[in-house]
C-alpha positions in Angstrom: 88.2 59.3 82.0 91.5 59.6 83.4 94.2 59.0 81.2 92.4 58.9 78.0 94.2 61.7 76.3 97.3 61.6 78.9 100.6 62.3 77.2 99.9 63.7 73.4 101.9 61.7 71.0 104.0 62.8 68.3 104.2 61.1 65.1 107.0 61.0 63.0 110.7 61.0 63.4 112.0 64.3 64.5 115.4 66.0 63.7 117.0 68.6 66.0 120.4 70.4 66.2 122.3 69.3 69.2 122.5 72.6 71.1 126.0 71.0 72.4 127.4 68.8 69.4 126.4 71.1 66.8 125.7 67.6 65.5 121.6 66.9 63.2 120.4 64.7 65.6 117.8 61.9 64.2 115.3 61.4 67.1 113.1 57.9 65.7 109.0 57.9 66.4 108.4 54.8 68.5 104.8 55.8 69.0 104.1 54.9 65.4 100.6 53.4 64.9 99.2 50.8 65.6 99.9 51.3 69.1 99.8 49.6 71.0 98.4 46.6 68.6 95.8 44.7 69.6 95.6 41.2 68.7 92.0 40.3 67.4 89.0 40.3 69.1 90.2 43.2 70.8 89.7 43.6 75.1 88.7 40.6 76.5 86.4 40.1 79.5 86.2 36.1 81.2 87.8 35.5 77.8 84.7 37.3 75.5 85.0 40.0 73.6 84.6 43.4 76.0 81.7 44.7 73.9 81.1 48.1 75.8 84.5 48.7 76.7 85.1 50.6 73.5 87.7 50.6 71.5 91.9 51.7 72.5 92.3 53.2 69.0 95.9 52.5 68.1 95.9 53.8 65.0 96.8 57.1 67.0 99.6 55.7 68.5 100.3 55.7 72.3 103.4 56.4 73.9 105.3 54.4 76.1 103.2 55.7 79.8 106.3 55.7 81.5 108.8 56.8 79.0 106.6 58.7 77.4 109.2 61.6 76.9 112.3 60.3 75.9 113.3 57.0 76.2 117.2 56.4 76.3 118.8 53.1 76.0 121.6 52.5 78.6 124.6 50.6 77.8 126.9 49.2 80.8 129.3 46.6 81.6 127.6 43.4 83.6 130.0 44.3 86.9 128.4 48.2 86.8 126.1 48.6 89.4 126.1 52.2 89.7 125.4 53.9 86.7 121.9 52.6 86.3 121.1 53.9 89.5 122.5 56.9 90.1 120.1 58.0 86.9 117.3 56.6 88.0 118.4 58.4 91.2 118.5 61.6 89.5 115.1 61.1 87.8 113.3 60.6 91.2 114.8 63.7 92.5 113.0 65.7 89.7 109.9 64.1 89.3 108.4 67.5 87.0 111.8 68.1 85.4 112.2 64.8 84.0 108.8 63.2 83.8 108.3 61.0 80.9 112.1 60.3 81.1 113.1 56.5 81.0 115.8 53.8 81.0 116.4 50.9 79.0 119.5 49.3 80.3 121.4 46.3 78.5 124.9 45.0 79.8 128.0 43.8 78.4 128.9 40.8 79.4 132.7 40.5 80.9 132.9 37.7 82.4 136.5 37.8 83.9 136.8 41.5 84.8 140.0 40.7 87.1 142.1 44.1 86.4 145.0 43.4 88.2 147.9 43.5 85.6 148.5 44.7 82.0 147.1 41.3 80.5 144.3 41.6 82.8 143.4 44.8 81.2 143.5 43.9 77.5 141.4 41.0 78.3 139.0 43.2 79.6 139.3 45.3 76.5 138.5 42.3 74.4 135.7 41.2 76.2 134.3 44.8 75.9 134.3 45.4 72.6 133.8 42.1 71.2 130.4 42.0 73.7 129.2 45.4 72.8 127.7 45.2 69.3 126.1 41.9 71.4 124.9 44.4 74.3 123.6 47.4 71.8 121.9 44.3 69.5 119.3 43.6 72.8 119.0 47.7 74.1 117.7 48.0 69.8 114.7 45.7 71.0 113.3 48.5 73.1 113.3 50.7 70.7 115.0 53.3 72.2 115.0 56.6 71.0 118.6 57.6 72.0 121.5 56.1 73.6 124.3 56.6 76.6 127.3 55.1 76.5 127.9 53.7 80.5 131.7 53.0 80.1 135.5 54.6 80.7 136.6 53.8 77.1 139.7 55.6 77.7 140.2 53.1 80.5 140.8 50.5 78.1 142.0 52.1 74.8 144.7 54.9 74.7 144.7 57.6 72.8 141.3 59.7 71.6 141.6 57.9 68.3 141.4 54.6 69.6 138.7 55.8 71.6 136.5 57.3 69.1 136.8 54.6 66.5 134.8 51.7 68.2 131.9 54.8 69.1 131.7 55.1 65.4 131.4 52.0 64.1 128.6 51.2 66.7 126.8 54.3 66.4 126.8 53.5 62.4 125.5 49.8 63.5 122.6 50.8 65.4 121.7 54.1 63.6 121.2 56.1 66.4 122.9 59.2 67.9 125.1 58.5 71.2 125.8 60.6 74.6 129.8 59.8 75.2 131.8 60.4 77.8 134.9 61.9 75.3 132.4 64.0 74.1 129.9 65.0 77.1 133.3 65.7 78.9 134.3 68.5 76.4 130.7 70.0 76.1 131.0 70.7 80.1 134.9 71.9 80.3 133.9 74.0 77.8 130.9 75.4 79.6 133.3 76.4 82.4 135.7 77.7 80.1 138.2 75.2 82.2 141.8 73.8 80.8 143.5 72.7 84.0 142.0 70.0 85.7 142.5 67.1 88.0 140.9 63.2 87.2 139.5 61.2 89.7 139.5 57.4 88.8 139.2 53.9 89.7 142.2 52.8 88.0 145.4 52.0 88.0 148.8 53.6 86.8 148.2 52.4 83.4 144.9 53.2 83.6 145.2 57.0 84.9 148.0 56.9 81.9 145.3 56.5 79.5 142.9 58.7 80.7 145.4 61.7 81.3 146.2 60.9 77.5 143.1 61.3 76.2 142.2 64.5 78.6 145.6 66.0 77.0 144.4 65.1 73.3 141.5 66.5 74.3 143.4 70.0 74.7 143.6 69.7 78.7 145.8 69.7 80.7 145.7 66.9 83.7 147.6 68.9 86.7 146.7 65.8 89.3 145.6 62.6 89.1 144.2 59.9 92.1 143.2 56.4 91.2 142.0 53.6 93.3 143.4 51.2 91.7 140.7 49.0 91.9 142.1 45.3 90.7 138.1 44.3 89.9 135.7 45.9 87.9 133.1 44.6 90.2 134.3 46.0 93.6 134.8 49.6 92.2 131.0 50.2 93.2 131.9 49.8 96.9 134.7 52.7 96.7 133.5 54.3 100.0 132.8 57.9 99.5 134.8 59.1 102.3 137.9 58.0 100.0 136.7 59.7 97.0 136.0 63.2 99.7 139.4 62.7 100.9 141.4 62.3 97.3 139.2 65.5 96.0 140.0 67.5 99.1 143.4 66.6 99.9 144.9 65.5 96.2 143.1 67.6 93.6 141.2 70.7 94.6 144.5 71.9 96.4 145.4 75.5 96.2 149.1 74.3 94.4 146.9 72.3 91.9 145.1 75.5 91.0 143.1 73.8 88.9 139.3 74.5 86.8 137.6 71.2 87.9 137.8 68.0 88.9 136.8 65.0 86.5 135.8 61.9 87.7 136.0 58.4 85.4 134.5 55.0 85.8 130.9 54.9 85.5 130.8 52.5 88.3 132.3 54.6 91.0 129.2 57.2 91.9 129.5 60.8 92.5 126.6 62.6 92.7 126.3 62.4 96.4 130.0 63.5 96.5 129.5 66.6 94.0 126.7 67.5 95.7 128.6 68.2 98.9 132.2 69.2 98.0 131.4 71.7 95.3 130.0 74.4 97.3 133.1 73.7 99.7 135.8 73.7 97.1 134.3 76.7 94.9 134.6 74.5 91.8 132.5 71.8 89.4 133.2 68.4 90.1 132.4 66.4 86.7 131.1 62.9 87.5 131.0 61.0 84.4 127.6 59.6 84.9 126.0 62.7 85.5 127.9 64.3 82.5 127.0 62.0 80.2 123.2 62.2 81.5 123.2 66.1 81.2 124.8 65.6 77.7 122.0 63.2 76.4 119.0 65.5 78.0 120.7 68.9 76.8 121.4 67.0 73.0 117.6 65.9 72.7 116.1 69.0 74.2 115.4 68.1 77.4 115.9 71.5 78.9 115.6 72.7 83.0 117.3 73.0 85.8 118.0 69.5 87.6 118.7 69.4 90.8 120.7 66.5 93.2 123.1 65.7 91.1 126.2 69.2 91.3 126.4 72.0 89.4 126.4 71.3 85.7 122.9 69.7 85.4 121.4 72.9 87.6 123.1 75.8 85.7 123.7 74.6 81.8 
């Protein structure tokens, strides 16, 4: 019968060593029996027990039909319309390599996403960090195996230690491993032995200063930066691709800057199509935050293979 033996299920938690982080990663078993649990009387037909249907043997533990290979939890601000779309686009462009990989997204409520002043930024920081735990608790209801932080925390927090602190707390709270931007981008830049970088962001002057500080704390030289100064977090998704291309070509990937890589912050600013188009032109990697975080999550949890349609990193490493 079609599907009866589809997707053999592994029982018991897995413990792997992340090839990028070197950390021990505990991946919980989310297919443990009984799965699915059926109410008494089992399968019914026209209100009566289906006598000749047989049994769905839940004692074996059937996997999630769509996310049988890996079920990721994704946390994004409620104003973010780009990151989940980009990640599903990558999955859709790679139906074989990423078959069985799924996302469960939970929003952090940020009711006032205005970012015009420093006071606005502090209020946004308070809203995001205050709502983070509730968003994580919502995501955990779907029993994800690994979490992705879909936010450039360096925008609202200054310095790597301030960025690490809330993430350490939320990782302990969730009892799950996480892919975070500050760890993923270091792993990606090391793959290219990159030190001199240019950063592209939707941030204003203060946000770019924070981002520069984080990369400097991580040991990289920020040679040039471009920020679009978006005054509303929702509007970040509306920055046109031509403007991103112009910033990369005219202000970042210039001969005088002599960069090793272009790095893009801001998960609501889509970049996978821009990276695909411009990387062959400028001859250096363009490391967009969404693709980099997803790459890190895939590789850390044992999902290998070249992934197309999202830039060089996922194809080459």
